[in-house]
C-alpha positions in Angstrom: -10.4 14.7 -0.6 -13.3 17.1 -0.5 -16.7 15.6 -1.3 -18.1 16.6 -4.6 -21.6 17.7 -3.5 -24.4 17.0 -5.9 -28.1 17.5 -5.1 -31.2 16.5 -6.9 -34.1 18.9 -6.9 -36.7 16.9 -8.9 -39.7 15.1 -7.5 -40.0 11.4 -6.4 -40.8 8.9 -9.1 -38.5 10.3 -11.9 -36.0 7.9 -13.6 -33.0 9.5 -11.7 -34.7 8.9 -8.3 -35.5 5.3 -9.3 -31.9 4.7 -10.4 -30.5 6.1 -7.1 -32.8 3.8 -5.1 -31.6 0.9 -7.3 -28.0 1.9 -6.7 -28.4 1.8 -2.9 -30.0 -1.7 -3.2 -27.2 -3.0 -5.4 -24.4 -1.6 -3.3 -25.7 -3.0 -0.1 -25.8 0.4 1.5 -27.1 -0.1 5.1 -30.1 2.3 4.8 -32.1 0.8 7.7 -30.9 0.3 11.2 -31.3 -3.1 13.0 -34.1 -3.2 15.6 -31.8 -3.5 18.6 -29.8 -0.5 17.4 -33.0 1.6 17.1 -34.2 0.5 20.5 -30.9 1.4 22.1 -30.9 4.8 20.4 -34.3 5.5 21.8 -33.2 4.7 25.3 -30.0 6.7 24.9 -31.9 9.7 23.6 -34.2 9.6 26.7 -31.3 9.2 29.2 -28.0 10.7 28.0 -25.1 11.2 30.4 -25.1 14.9 31.1 -22.0 16.9 32.2 -22.0 19.0 35.4 -20.7 22.2 33.8 -23.5 24.5 32.6 -22.6 26.8 29.7 -26.1 27.4 28.5 -25.6 31.1 29.0 -23.4 31.2 25.9 -25.5 32.5 22.9 -24.2 29.9 20.5 -25.4 29.6 16.9 -25.0 27.1 14.1 -24.3 27.6 10.4 -25.5 24.7 8.2 -27.5 24.2 5.0 -31.2 25.2 5.6 -32.5 21.6 5.4 -29.8 20.1 7.7 -30.7 18.7 11.1 -27.6 16.8 12.0 -25.9 19.8 13.6 -22.4 18.9 14.9 -21.1 22.4 15.7 -22.2 25.6 17.3 -20.1 28.7 17.9 -19.9 32.1 19.6 -17.2 34.7 19.0 -16.3 37.7 21.1 -13.4 40.1 21.6 -11.0 39.7 24.5 -10.5 42.6 26.8 -6.7 42.1 26.5 -7.0 42.2 22.7 -7.6 39.5 20.2 -10.6 37.1 20.1 -12.2 34.3 22.0 -14.0 31.5 20.1 -16.3 29.1 21.8 -17.0 26.1 19.6 -19.4 23.4 20.8 -19.2 19.9 19.3 -22.0 17.4 19.7 -21.1 14.9 22.4 -21.8 11.5 20.9 -20.2 9.7 23.8 -23.0 10.9 26.0 -25.3 8.6 24.1 -23.2 5.8 22.6 -21.7 3.3 25.0 -18.6 1.4 23.9 -19.2 -2.2 23.0 -22.9 -2.0 22.7 -25.2 -2.2 19.6 -25.1 1.5 18.7 -21.3 1.5 18.9 -20.9 -1.7 16.8 -23.3 -0.3 14.2 -21.3 3.0 14.0 -18.1 1.0 13.4 -19.9 -0.9 10.6 -21.1 2.3 8.9 -18.0 4.5 9.7 -19.4 7.7 8.2 -22.6 9.2 6.8 -23.1 8.6 3.1 -24.4 11.3 0.9 -26.5 10.5 -2.1 -27.9 13.3 -4.3 -31.4 12.6 -3.0 -30.8 11.6 0.6 -28.3 10.9 3.3 -27.6 7.5 4.9 -26.6 8.4 8.4 -24.0 7.1 10.8 -26.4 7.2 13.7 -30.2 6.7 13.9 -32.0 10.0 13.4 -33.4 10.0 16.9 -29.8 10.8 17.9 -28.2 12.3 14.8 -31.1 14.6 14.0 -32.5 14.7 17.4 -31.2 14.3 20.9 -27.5 14.6 20.1 -27.8 17.4 17.4 -27.2 21.0 18.5 -30.6 22.1 17.4 -31.7 25.6 18.4 -33.5 26.1 21.7 -32.6 22.6 23.0 -30.1 22.0 25.9 -27.5 19.5 24.7 -24.3 17.8 26.1 -21.3 19.0 24.1 -17.5 19.2 24.0 -17.0 22.9 24.4 -13.8 24.3 23.0 -12.5 27.7 24.1 -9.9 29.1 21.8 -8.1 32.3 22.7 -6.6 34.1 19.6 -4.3 37.0 19.3 -5.0 40.0 17.1 -3.7 38.2 14.0 -5.9 35.1 14.6 -3.2 32.8 16.0 -4.3 30.4 18.7 -2.6 31.3 22.0 -4.5 28.9 24.2 -6.9 26.0 23.5 -9.0 24.2 26.1 -11.9 21.7 25.8 -14.3 20.3 28.4 -17.7 18.7 28.6 -20.6 21.1 29.1 -24.3 21.6 28.7 -24.9 24.1 25.8 -28.0 25.7 24.2 -27.9 27.0 20.6 -29.9 30.2 20.1 -30.2 30.2 16.3 -29.8 28.0 13.2 -28.3 30.0 10.4 -27.2 29.2 6.9 -24.3 30.7 4.9 -26.5 32.7 2.6 -28.3 34.4 5.4 -25.0 35.0 7.2 -23.4 36.5 4.1 -26.5 38.7 3.5 -26.5 40.0 7.1 -22.8 40.8 7.0 -22.9 42.4 3.5 -25.9 44.6 4.5 -24.4 45.8 7.7 -27.3 44.2 9.7 -25.1 41.5 11.4 -24.6 41.5 15.1 -21.1 41.5 16.5 -20.6 37.6 16.7 -21.3 37.3 13.0 -19.1 40.3 12.2 -16.3 38.6 14.2 -16.8 35.4 12.2 -15.8 37.5 9.1 -12.9 39.1 11.0 -11.5 35.9 12.4 -12.2 34.0 9.2 -10.2 36.5 7.1 -7.3 36.4 9.6 -7.2 32.6 9.6 -7.3 32.6 5.8 -4.3 35.0 5.8 -2.4 32.7 8.2 -3.2 29.8 5.9 -1.7 31.6 3.0 1.4 32.4 5.0 1.8 28.7 5.9 1.4 27.8 2.2 -1.8 25.9 2.9 -4.9 25.9 0.6 -8.6 25.3 1.0 -10.4 24.2 -2.2 -13.7 26.0 -2.8 -15.2 23.2 -4.9 -18.6 24.3 -6.2 -21.8 22.5 -5.3 -23.6 21.0 -8.3 -27.4 20.7 -8.6 -29.2 18.8 -11.2 -32.7 20.3 -11.8 -35.5 18.7 -13.8 -37.2 21.0 -16.4 -40.1 19.1 -17.9 -38.5 16.1 -19.7 -35.0 17.4 -19.5 -32.3 17.9 -16.8 -30.1 20.9 -16.4 -26.9 21.2 -14.3 -26.4 24.2 -12.1 -23.4 25.3 -10.0 -23.6 27.0 -6.6 -20.3 28.7 -6.0 -19.2 28.9 -2.3 -19.8 32.2 -0.5 -17.1 33.9 1.5 -19.1 33.0 4.6 -18.6 29.3 3.7 -14.9 29.8 3.9 -15.0 31.7 7.2 -17.2 29.0 8.7 -14.8 26.3 7.5 -11.8 28.2 9.0 -13.3 27.8 12.5 -13.5 24.1 12.1 -10.0 23.8 10.6 -8.6 25.9 13.4 -10.2 23.6 16.0 -8.8 20.6 14.2 -5.3 22.0 14.3 -5.7 22.9 18.0 -6.8 19.3 18.6 -3.7 18.0 16.8 -1.4 20.1 19.0 -3.2 19.0 22.2 -2.7 15.4 21.3 0.9 15.8 20.1 1.8 17.4 23.5 0.0 14.7 25.4 1.7 11.9 23.4 -1.4 9.9 22.3 -3.6 10.7 19.4 -4.8 10.2 15.8 -4.1 12.7 13.1 -5.5 13.3 9.6 -2.5 13.4 7.3 -1.8 14.1 3.6 1.5 13.7 1.8 2.7 16.4 -0.6 1.3 16.0 -4.2 3.7 14.0 -6.4 5.3 16.1 -9.2 3.7 14.1 -12.1 0.2 15.0 -10.7 1.2 18.6 -10.5 2.5 18.5 -14.1 -0.8 16.9 -15.3 -2.7 19.7 -13.6 -0.6 22.3 -15.3 -1.6 20.8 -18.7 -5.3 20.8 -17.7 -4.9 24.5 -16.6 -3.6 25.4 -20.1 -6.5 23.6 -21.8 -9.0 25.5 -19.6 -7.4 28.9 -20.0 -6.4 29.1 -16.3 -3.4 31.3 -15.9 -0.5 29.4 -14.1 2.9 31.1 -14.6 5.8 28.7 -14.5 7.2 29.8 -11.1 3.8 30.4 -9.4 3.0 27.9 -6.5 -0.1 25.8 -6.9 -1.7 27.3 -3.8 -1.4 30.8 -5.2 -3.1 29.7 -8.5 -6.0 28.1 -6.7 -6.6 31.2 -4.5 -7.0 33.4 -7.6 -9.8 31.2 -9.0 -13.5 32.2 -9.1 -15.7 29.2 -8.4 -18.6 31.0 -10.1 -16.6 30.9 -13.4 -17.4 27.6 -15.3 -13.9 26.8 -16.4 -12.5 27.7 -13.0 -15.1 25.5 -11.4 -14.1 22.6 -13.7 -10.4 23.2 -12.8 -11.2 23.1 -9.0 -12.8 19.7 -9.5 -9.5 18.5 -11.2 -7.5 20.0 -8.3 -9.0 17.5 -5.9 -6.8 14.9 -7.5 -3.8 16.4 -5.7 -5.4 15.6 -2.3 -5.3 11.8 -2.9 -3.4 9.8 -0.4 -5.0 11.2 2.8 -5.0 8.9 5.8 -4.9 8.7 9.6 -1.8 8.4 11.7 -1.9 7.0 15.2 0.8 7.7 17.8 1.1 6.6 21.4 4.2 7.1 23.5 2.9 4.6 26.1 3.2 1.9 23.5 6.4 2.8 21.6 6.8 -0.6 19.9 3.4 -0.4 18.4 3.1 3.4 17.8 6.4 5.2 17.9 6.0 8.9 18.3 7.5 10.3 15.1 10.4 12.7 15.5 9.7 14.2 12.1 6.9 16.7 12.3 6.5 16.6 8.5 5.3 13.0 8.8 2.4 14.3 10.9 1.4 17.2 8.6 -1.6 17.6 6.4 0.0 19.0 3.2 -3.1 21.0 2.1 -3.2 22.8 5.4 0.6 22.9 5.9 0.0 22.0 9.6 -0.8 19.0 11.8 -4.6 18.5 11.8 -7.2 16.1 13.3 -10.8 15.3 12.4 -12.7 16.2 15.5 -15.7 18.5 14.6 -18.1 16.1 13.0 -18.8 13.2 15.4 -22.5 12.9 14.2 -21.2 12.1 10.7 -17.7 10.5 11.1 -16.6 7.8 13.5 -13.1 8.9 14.2 -14.2 12.3 15.6 -15.8 10.7 18.7 -12.4 9.2 19.6 -10.4 12.3 18.8 -12.8 14.3 21.1 -12.1 11.9 24.0 -8.3 12.1 23.4 -8.5 15.9 23.5 -10.6 16.0 26.6 -8.0 13.7 28.4 -5.1 15.8 27.1 -6.7 19.1 28.2 -7.3 17.6 31.7 -3.8 16.1 31.9 -5.3 12.7 32.3 -4.8 9.3 30.6 -7.2 8.6 27.7 -10.1 6.2 28.5 -9.0 2.6 27.9 -11.8 2.0 25.4 -10.4 4.8 23.3 -6.9 3.5 23.4 -8.0 0.0 22.7 -9.7 1.2 19.5 -6.8 3.2 18.1 -5.1 0.4 16.2 -8.2 -0.4 14.1 -9.4 3.1 13.5 -7.2 4.0 10.5 -8.2 0.9 8.7 -11.9 1.4 9.5 -11.8 5.0 8.3 -10.0 4.0 5.1 -12.7 1.4 4.4 -15.4 3.9 5.1 -13.7 6.5 2.9 -13.4 4.0 0.0 -17.1 3.2 0.3 -18.0 6.9 0.4 -15.8 7.6 -2.7 -17.4 4.7 -4.6 -20.9 6.0 -3.7 -19.8 9.5 -4.9 -18.4 8.1 -8.2 -21.5 6.1 -9.0 -23.8 8.9 -8.1 -21.9 11.3 -10.3 -22.2 8.7 -13.2 -26.0 8.5 -12.6 -26.4 12.3 -12.5 -24.4 12.9 -15.6 -26.2 10.2 -17.5 -29.5 11.7 -16.4 -28.3 15.1 -17.7 -27.3 13.8 -21.1 -29.9 11.0 -21.7 -31.9 13.1 -24.1 -28.8 14.4 -25.9 -27.5 11.3 -27.6 -25.7 12.2 -30.8 -25.0 15.8 -29.8 -21.5 17.3 -30.0 -19.8 19.1 -27.2 -16.5 20.9 -26.7 -14.3 19.1 -24.1 -10.7 18.7 -22.8 -8.8 15.6 -22.1 -8.2 14.9 -18.3 -6.9 11.3 -18.5 -5.3 9.0 -21.2 -5.2 5.2 -20.8 -1.6 4.0 -20.9 -2.3 0.7 -22.8 -4.7 2.4 -25.2 -3.8 6.0 -25.9 -6.9 6.5 -28.1 -9.1 6.1 -25.0 -9.4 8.2 -21.9 -11.5 10.7 -20.0 -12.8 14.1 -21.0 -14.4 17.0 -19.2 -17.0 19.0 -21.1 -16.8 22.7 -21.0 -20.6 23.1 -20.7 -22.2 21.3 -18.9 -19.6 20.2 -16.5 -19.7 16.5 -17.2 -16.9 14.0 -17.0 -17.1 10.8 -19.2 -15.2 8.1 -21.0 -14.1 8.8 -24.6 -13.0 6.1 -26.9 -11.6 6.5 -30.4 -10.6 3.9 -33.1 -7.6 1.7 -32.3 -5.8 3.1 -35.3 -6.9 6.7 -34.7 -4.8 9.6 -33.3 -3.8 9.4 -29.7 -5.5 11.6 -27.1 -3.3 14.3 -25.6 -3.6 15.1 -21.9 -4.9 18.7 -21.4 -5.8 19.2 -25.1 -9.2 20.4 -26.4 -11.4 18.2 -28.6 -15.0 17.8 -29.8 -16.9 14.7 -28.7 -20.2 13.2 -29.5 -22.5 11.6 -26.8 -22.8 7.8 -27.6 -24.4 6.5 -24.4 -26.2 8.0 -21.4 -28.8 6.1 -19.5 -29.3 6.5 -15.7 -28.8 3.2 -13.9 -27.8 1.3 -17.1 -25.0 3.1 -19.0 -22.5 5.6 -17.9 -21.8 8.6 -20.1 -19.6 7.6 -23.1 -18.3 9.8 -25.8 -16.6 9.3 -29.2 -14.3 11.8 -30.9 -16.5 14.0 -33.2 
């Protein structure tokens, strides 16, 4: 399920910032690293294990938000003389710094993934690594897992290889700058090829029946004594950048499937009741969804800059529930039978097998996937420490994902309460997105403007809520850190 990114742009000391700090304390979020972990990280940063292969001549570049320093990926795109494209994609080599069984490794297994709060991130690794020695920062030589993906003229992967290498990024770019350079005609060929390859990969995704959700980023901005909610719609360059990562994840899945040992990110098809519910929400929001039109076609026609389309995209994430990780190992058939049914290994949203492998600075499983892919590409057995960890990884990642989802839900509650705390008693137009089974006069509504989701509760003997229907609601409660947003029928 894609993260619902929300950022706070106000200064320290405001009620919302204080509430976010209290939330981290209450939830037991491990903000600080133990002393032994920090000491080991300092030592590892000073003495990483460096590969023999030197690929620092590749003029790689990164594309990340302007304030990011935990840079997992760098790329370089070129045309092949025989036709088609070659994509070099470097992934931070965390194994060069983190040794299995030691303090850093144990702490990473405890944290599982980076947690994102609206005002800060709580990282998987100490910043001396995650934002320093392991990060693919520009003008620094770094160890990396270097993928080479050869594509045909339509963007299909003909050959994929990965090896350890030293790399050196030349530039740190962001999507806005990339988009501007491409639109203005000032972009150099590698950026122009990002657009060309990205568009071809998007077309292949459409042909497979896959879909990528362009969920808008929300920003809550303080204006004097009031808060306002702003959307930042994804740019085309965001999608092209994402396609390179998705392509690598699919190539990783194929490598591991051929080798017989791996761990895939899977997602079952959306259940029909969830699709029916989304259809009713679409009608309430005025989103055109003809009866025989597939869900993926509807989503691709949406404009994330349009308020009601943005709200509908948020609701679409409900169809991505049920994602998990699937381990397979032909060397241990009793424990991990290799499924004969390829559908069981498919990620339904991508309509293809897929693996998490491009964000090892922020997600635990990617370090293990990278090692499995290196072994598969070399025709070698996976390291024993990797194979020994496979059984526990799905459960660890599930625990980490639940924690991240809980953080997200609570942060959204805080942000929305901050937005409406000075608007108690005001009336808003809304639509019903959920109805409680045992009490049909209570449920959840999504405001048209601003894009806030909250609980609504009517009288026990009042009219029942109808899923997808419009209604007017009055703000009853909204206090960051104390009360979630609650509404009553107006």
